[in-house]
C-alpha positions as CSV (number, residue, x, y, z in Angstrom):
1,M,15.8,-28.9,38.4
2,Q,17.1,-25.5,37.2
3,R,17.1,-24.9,33.5
4,E,20.7,-23.8,33.4
5,L,21.8,-27.0,35.0
6,I,19.8,-29.1,32.6
7,V,21.3,-27.3,29.6
8,H,24.8,-27.7,31.1
9,N,24.3,-31.4,31.5
10,L,22.9,-31.8,28.0
11,I,25.8,-30.0,26.5
12,L,28.2,-32.3,28.4
13,F,26.2,-35.3,26.9
14,F,26.4,-33.9,23.4
15,K,30.1,-33.1,23.6
16,Q,30.9,-36.8,23.2
17,Y,29.3,-36.6,19.7
18,S,30.7,-33.2,18.5
19,K,33.6,-30.8,18.7
20,L,31.3,-27.9,17.8
21,S,30.8,-25.1,20.2
22,L,27.5,-26.1,21.9
23,S,24.7,-23.9,23.2
24,E,20.9,-23.9,23.6
25,G,20.4,-23.0,19.9
26,V,22.3,-25.9,18.5
27,A,20.0,-28.2,16.6
28,I,20.6,-31.8,17.7
29,N,19.4,-33.2,14.4
30,N,20.7,-30.7,11.9
31,D,23.9,-29.2,13.4
32,L,25.0,-32.3,15.2
33,K,23.7,-34.7,12.5
34,F,22.1,-37.1,14.9
35,T,20.5,-40.1,13.2
36,I,17.6,-42.2,14.4
37,A,20.1,-44.7,15.9
38,E,21.8,-41.9,17.9
39,Y,18.4,-40.6,18.9
40,D,17.7,-44.0,20.6
41,E,20.8,-43.5,22.8
42,L,19.6,-40.0,23.6
43,K,16.1,-41.2,24.5
44,L,17.5,-43.8,26.9
45,F,19.8,-41.2,28.5
46,I,16.9,-38.7,29.0
47,K,14.6,-41.4,30.4
48,E,17.2,-42.7,32.8
49,R,18.6,-39.3,33.9
50,Y,15.5,-37.1,33.9
51,K,12.6,-39.6,34.0
52,T,11.2,-37.7,30.9
53,N,8.9,-39.4,28.4
54,L,9.9,-38.9,24.8
55,E,7.5,-41.6,23.4
56,A,5.3,-39.0,21.6
57,L,8.3,-37.7,19.6
58,N,8.2,-39.2,16.0
59,P,11.9,-39.7,15.3
60,N,11.2,-39.9,11.5
61,V,10.2,-36.3,11.5
62,Y,13.3,-35.0,13.2
63,F,16.1,-37.5,12.3
64,N,17.4,-39.1,9.2
65,D,18.2,-42.8,8.8
66,E,21.8,-43.8,9.3
67,I,22.1,-45.3,5.8
68,P,21.2,-43.0,2.9
69,S,18.8,-44.4,0.3
70,L,19.9,-45.4,-3.2
71,M,18.1,-42.3,-4.6
72,E,20.1,-40.0,-2.2
73,F,23.3,-41.6,-3.4
74,I,22.4,-41.2,-7.1
75,N,21.5,-37.5,-6.5
76,K,24.7,-36.9,-4.7
77,V,26.7,-38.4,-7.6
78,F,25.0,-35.9,-9.9
79,N,25.3,-33.0,-7.4
80,K,21.6,-32.7,-6.8
81,K,20.7,-31.6,-3.3
82,T,17.9,-33.7,-2.0
83,T,18.8,-34.3,1.6
84,K,15.7,-34.1,3.8
85,K,15.6,-31.0,5.9
86,N,14.3,-31.8,9.3
87,P,12.6,-29.2,11.5
88,P,15.2,-28.1,14.1
89,F,15.2,-29.9,17.4
90,T,17.5,-27.8,19.6
91,I,19.2,-28.4,22.9
92,G,17.1,-25.6,24.4
93,H,13.9,-27.2,23.3
94,L,15.0,-30.5,24.8
95,A,15.7,-28.7,28.1
96,K,12.1,-27.4,28.0
97,V,10.8,-30.9,27.4
98,I,12.8,-32.2,30.4
99,E,11.3,-29.4,32.5
100,R,7.8,-30.4,31.4
101,G,8.5,-34.1,31.8
102,E,7.2,-35.2,28.4
103,W,7.6,-34.4,24.7
104,F,5.9,-31.5,23.0
105,E,6.4,-30.0,19.6
106,P,8.7,-26.9,19.4
107,E,7.3,-23.6,18.4
108,P,8.0,-22.6,14.8
109,N,10.6,-20.0,15.9
110,E,12.5,-22.3,18.2
């Protein structure tokens, strides 16, 4: 499948989660704020639509839990920034994963 078509279809999928202007460079986890629960929906969509295996992806590396921890809440009350910064997982990288048919880590500059 052509990369442009994959990216187009991914953008259509992500539009249901965000009103942001979407492109290949948008980070699914950081810009769209996908959580582990939403990642499960994404994983199912990718598996069914593209027959792509994402089992090697560790969601704890790229996505935050839906419910913040008590410590995060306390730090927020005292204006301390401690939100875990995840490495970016972009729409463009997901398109490359679909082309390959299985998960691989993004390059540091992706």
